[in-house]
N, C-alpha and C positions, 0 to 999 in steps of 0.2 A: 680741900686741902688744907684746912685748918691743922695746924701743929704737927704735920708731917716732916719731919727731919729728913734730909738727902744726904746720909753718910756724915752728919755733923758738919756740913760742910753750911749750910741754911736751913731754915725751916720757916713753912707758911704759917702766921698768926691769924687769928680770928679778925674777920673785917665784914660788915655788914654788905658790900655791894664792889670792892674793890679785893685787888690782891695784896696783902700786906707781907712783907718779907723782912728776915731777921736773917744776916748772913754773917759769918765767922771767920777770923784767920788770926795767924800767929803775927801778922805783919800786914800793915795798909794796904800793900799791893796784893797779898792772897786775898783777903777780905774782899776787894775790888773783883778779884777772879770769880771769887764764889757768889758775889752779888751778880755777876754776867751769866754765871751759870744758872741761877735763881730765873732770871728773866724770862730764859731760852726755855727751862724746863717748865715754865708757867705756860707756854704757847705748845709744845711739843715732850717726847720721851727723848731726852737728849742723849740718853744710852743705844739709841736708834739713829742717830746723825754722826757719820764717819767723819774725822779730821781732814779730810783730803785736799782741802784748799784753804792756803794760808793769806791772811791780809794782816799787814803791819798797823796799827791805829795810835796815833799821838792825840792826846785831850789835855788841856791845861784849863787852872781856873785858880782866882782869887781866894777860895777858902775851899775845905774837902767837901762840904754838901755841895757846892756847885760842880766840884770835879767830879763826884759819885752821879750827880745830874747828868753832866755832858758824858760821861763815859757810857752810862746805859742808854743816852737818847742817840750818841752816835752809833751804836750797835742795833738798836730798834731801828732807826732810819738806813741803814746798810743793809738789814736784813728785807724790810720791806723793799728798796729800791733794786736791791740786786738778787733778790729771790733765795736770798742764803738764810739759812740755819746755822748756829754756832754750837759747839759743844765742847772746847777746850780754850783755855785762855791762859797766857801767862805776861805777867806783867814784867817786863824788862829792865826797864832803866826810870827811876824814880828821882825826880827832881824839886827840892825845896829851898826856895829863896826868899828873901825876903818879902811877905806878903804873896806868893805866887806857887802854885803848886802844878806839876807835870809830870805826865808820864808816858810811856811806848809801850805799849802791849803787842804781841802774837796773838791771834785769834784764828780757830781752825774751825772749818766746818763744810757743809757741802750744799747744793741748790737744793732746794724744797721739791720733793717728790709726793705727791699725794699717795700713791700706792704704797710709799716705805713709812712716810712720817705722819704719827700718829695728831689730827690739829685736837689741841684743847681749848683752849680761849685765846681770841687774838688782844694783844696787847696794843691800847689806844695812844698811850702816852705813860711818861715818868713825870711823876708828882713832887715837890717839893712838902707837900703835906705830910706832917710827921717824920720827916725825913731826920735822921739822926747818926753820926759818925762818932762813936765814942773807943778812945783807946784807953781801955779800963785800967790795964796795968802792962807791964812788959808781957810781950807775948800773947795779947788778948785784946782783939779790936773787933767791935761787932757794929755793924752799920744797919739800919731800918730804914725801910722806904715802902712807900704804895705805888703799886701800877695799877693805870686805869684803865680795865676792860670794859 
């Protein structure tokens, strides 16, 4: 997976044991959407996951790294407990208050079907190790994180 870009939305960086992701966006919301896509592209070919079931997810945290962690963790837990794969993500409402970040997002996907969905690797957990949220300049957000496989 190393170095492979997914339509300029994210790329997989070199890592010895886990999956190291770099996601991009013109806004924090778009970067978080692309991070979610990278999470599911790690597990399956998201192009084969039809966005037929929608869910609303809300996450919040005290800082942007914790927000990214919470977002990916909620998606991973939802996938595991509901047997879902997701392929489309839309951050709808981003709220920043003194020392608190929160957003709502709509996610779309479908139930896992072994005959339809390619199984790549199982993601065991999201980690804080090497997690970075960089707002380099207006219109350029970069997220880096590692998925434990």
